[in-house]
C-alpha positions in Angstrom: 16.9 9.8 10.1 13.9 12.2 10.3 10.3 12.1 9.1 10.8 15.5 7.5 13.3 13.8 5.1 10.7 11.4 3.7 10.4 11.2 -0.1 6.9 11.5 -1.8 6.0 7.9 -1.7 7.1 7.2 1.8 5.5 10.4 3.1 2.0 9.1 2.1 2.8 5.6 3.5 3.3 7.3 6.9 -0.2 8.7 6.8 -1.3 5.2 7.9 1.7 4.4 10.1 1.2 7.5 12.2 -2.4 6.5 12.8 -2.1 2.8 13.4 1.6 2.1 14.3 4.5 3.2 16.3 7.1 5.4 14.5 10.5 6.0 16.0 13.3 8.1 14.5 16.8 6.7 14.9 20.1 8.1 13.8 20.4 5.5 11.0 16.8 4.7 10.1 13.1 5.1 10.9 11.5 2.2 12.8 7.9 1.3 12.1 6.0 -1.2 14.2 2.4 -2.2 14.2 2.0 -4.3 17.3 -1.7 -5.1 16.5 -0.7 -6.5 13.1 2.8 -8.1 13.5 2.6 -10.1 10.2 2.1 -6.9 8.2 5.4 -6.8 6.4 5.2 -3.1 5.5 3.8 -2.1 8.8 6.8 -3.6 10.6 10.0 -2.5 8.9 13.0 -0.3 8.9 13.2 2.6 6.5 16.8 3.3 5.5 18.0 6.7 4.1 19.9 5.1 1.2 20.3 1.7 -0.4 22.4 -0.5 2.0 25.7 -1.9 0.9 25.8 -5.5 -0.1 28.2 -6.2 2.8 25.8 -4.6 5.3 23.3 -7.5 5.4 24.4 -8.9 8.8 24.3 -5.4 10.4 20.8 -4.7 9.2 19.5 -8.1 10.2 20.8 -7.4 13.7 19.2 -4.0 13.7 15.8 -5.4 12.6 16.0 -8.0 15.4 16.8 -5.4 18.0 14.0 -3.0 16.9 11.3 -5.4 15.9 12.0 -9.1 16.1 12.8 -9.2 19.9 9.7 -7.1 20.7 7.3 -8.9 18.4 8.2 -12.6 18.0 5.3 -13.0 15.5 7.1 -10.7 13.1 9.3 -13.4 11.6 9.8 -11.6 8.3 12.4 -8.9 7.5 11.6 -5.8 5.5 13.7 -2.7 4.7 12.5 0.3 2.8 14.9 2.7 1.0 14.0 6.4 1.2 16.3 7.6 -1.5 14.9 7.2 -5.1 16.8 4.5 -6.9 16.0 2.8 -10.2 18.8 0.2 -10.0 20.1 -2.1 -7.2 22.8 -4.8 -7.2 22.6 -6.7 -3.9 23.6 -10.3 -4.7 24.3 -11.2 -1.1 20.9 -10.0 0.1 19.2 -12.0 -2.8 21.1 -15.1 -2.0 19.9 -14.8 1.6 16.3 -14.9 0.3 15.4 -11.2 0.0 13.2 -10.0 -2.9 13.9 -6.6 -4.4 10.6 -4.9 -4.8 10.7 -2.0 -7.3 7.8 0.4 -7.2 6.7 3.5 -9.1 5.4 6.4 -7.0 2.6 7.9 -9.2 0.9 11.2 -8.7 -2.2 13.0 -10.0 -2.9 16.6 -9.5 -6.4 18.1 -9.3 -7.7 18.9 -12.8 -5.5 16.3 -14.5 -7.9 13.3 -14.1 -8.8 11.6 -17.4 -12.0 9.7 -18.0 -11.7 5.9 -18.6 -11.2 5.1 -22.3 -14.0 2.4 -22.2 -17.1 2.0 -20.1 -17.1 -0.9 -17.7 -19.0 -4.0 -18.8 -22.1 -5.0 -16.9 -24.4 -3.2 -14.5 -21.9 -1.3 -12.4 -22.5 0.5 -9.1 -19.8 2.5 -7.1 -20.1 3.8 -3.6 -18.3 4.3 -0.3 -18.4 1.2 2.0 -20.3 0.9 5.2 -17.5 -0.9 6.9 -19.1 -1.6 10.3 -21.8 -3.6 8.4 -19.8 -4.8 5.3 -16.3 -5.4 6.6 -16.5 -9.2 6.2 -17.6 -8.9 2.6 -14.6 -6.8 1.7 -12.2 -9.2 3.5 -13.7 -12.0 1.5 -13.0 -10.1 -1.7 -9.5 -9.3 -0.7 -8.8 -12.9 0.2 -9.9 -14.2 -3.2 -6.2 -14.0 -4.1 -3.5 -14.4 -1.3 -0.4 -13.6 -3.5 1.4 -16.7 -2.3 0.8 -16.2 1.4 -0.8 -19.0 3.6 -4.6 -18.5 3.5 -5.3 -18.4 7.2 -2.4 -16.0 7.9 -3.4 -13.7 5.0 -7.0 -13.6 6.1 -6.0 -12.6 9.7 -3.8 -9.9 8.2 -6.5 -8.5 6.0 -9.0 -8.6 8.9 -6.6 -6.6 11.1 -5.9 -4.1 8.3 -9.6 -3.5 7.8 -10.0 -3.0 11.5 -7.4 -0.2 11.2 -9.3 1.3 8.3 -12.4 1.5 10.5 -10.5 3.4 13.1 -9.0 5.8 10.6 -12.4 6.3 9.0 -13.9 7.3 12.3 -11.2 10.0 12.6 -11.9 11.3 9.1 -8.5 10.2 7.7 -9.7 7.3 5.5 -12.5 6.0 3.4 -13.1 2.6 1.7 -14.9 2.0 -1.6 -16.4 -0.8 -3.6 -17.6 -1.5 -7.1 -20.5 -3.9 -7.5 -20.9 -5.5 -10.9 -24.2 -7.2 -11.7 -25.0 -7.0 -7.9 -21.7 -8.7 -6.8 -18.9 -6.9 -4.9 -16.1 -7.2 -7.5 -13.5 -4.5 -6.7 -12.4 -2.3 -3.9 -9.8 0.1 -2.6 -9.2 2.7 0.1 -8.1 6.4 0.2 -6.4 8.1 3.1 -5.4 11.7 3.5 -3.2 14.1 5.3 -4.3 17.7 4.6 -4.7 18.1 0.8 -2.6 15.0 0.1 -4.3 11.7 -0.6 -3.0 8.1 -1.1 -4.6 5.0 -2.5 -4.7 1.9 -0.5 -4.9 -1.7 -1.8 -6.6 -1.5 -5.2 -8.0 -5.0 -6.0 -10.4 -6.7 -8.4 -11.7 -10.2 -7.8 -10.0 -12.6 -10.3 -13.3 -13.7 -11.7 -14.3 -10.0 -12.6 -11.1 -8.8 -14.2 -10.8 -7.4 -17.8 -14.2 -5.8 -17.5 -13.0 -2.2 -16.9 -13.9 -2.3 -13.2 -10.4 -1.2 -12.0 -10.5 1.9 -14.3 -14.0 2.7 -13.1 -13.0 2.3 -9.4 -9.8 4.4 -9.6 -11.4 7.1 -11.6 -14.4 7.3 -9.3 -12.3 7.4 -6.1 -9.9 10.0 -7.5 -12.9 12.2 -8.4 -14.4 11.6 -5.0 -11.1 12.6 -3.3 -10.8 15.8 -5.3 -14.4 16.9 -4.9 -15.3 15.6 -1.4 -12.0 16.0 0.4 -10.6 18.9 -1.7 -7.3 17.1 -2.3 -4.6 18.8 -4.3 -2.6 15.7 -5.2 -3.4 11.9 -5.0 -0.5 9.4 -4.9 -0.4 5.7 -5.5 2.4 3.2 -5.5 2.4 0.6 -8.3 4.4 -2.4 -9.4 6.0 -1.5 -12.8 5.5 -5.0 -14.0 1.8 -5.2 -13.2 -0.8 -4.6 -15.9 -2.6 -2.1 -13.6 0.1 0.5 -14.0 -1.1 1.1 -17.5 -4.6 1.7 -16.2 -3.4 4.3 -13.8 -1.4 6.1 -16.5 -4.5 6.1 -18.8 -6.3 8.0 -16.1 -3.6 10.7 -15.8 -1.3 9.4 -13.1 2.4 10.0 -13.9 5.5 8.4 -12.3 7.2 10.9 -10.0 10.0 8.6 -8.8 11.0 5.0 -8.3 11.7 3.3 -5.0 13.0 -0.1 -3.8 12.1 -2.3 -0.9 13.8 -5.4 0.4 11.6 -8.1 1.8 12.1 -11.7 3.1 9.1 -13.7 4.2 9.3 -15.5 7.5 7.7 -18.8 6.3 
């Protein structure tokens, strides 16, 4: 499989992988490893050209072990992306083995199509680019306010390594991180990375105590505008969970679904 064959969502994912990971083209897949962050599920995975057959589970587990597990014992998970767009999947054997099917919408916004938030955010709101060398710990604290079911120490270590990677990408001009402060408190954050005139959102989050105040809309709108104006981007992409309330926020700002993708993930704990 070749990088030139990547669909829209995966192409923007690889903006980060090319900067911070090891990417290898194989005949049957693309291997992504991030040795500095081995517990990063979607930084250590195999990208398959099409949805695997239900009877191919053993084969792909062995391929993952050959390409990642044996080289990185700390990568105890299994993760497989699917490059071909697919809205449906029936993989009962994979699911019985503990795999979760993660369906995502790849959403895009072209320059000139950004819509203003429907409502102003509540409270005294301030938006700006982050000074990560000085504020990195504050952003990690915010991101760890909710660990999405992961063990707290492991998740914090993962987020700290991820933000270290952002610092390196920012130094090269390929990334920027942003925050929204509400009533003086850092309440929401996200990143933006780029490759030429193509941008991609990274990790949009709002602290649980500060939700339902319009901060996510304010943040995504402001970062989108920043990307179009400061970086001269033509298109900005984000990948969203179709069952998450945030997808409605993105749509209200002008983002539209370009395609749907599927990933297969099994946690190692």
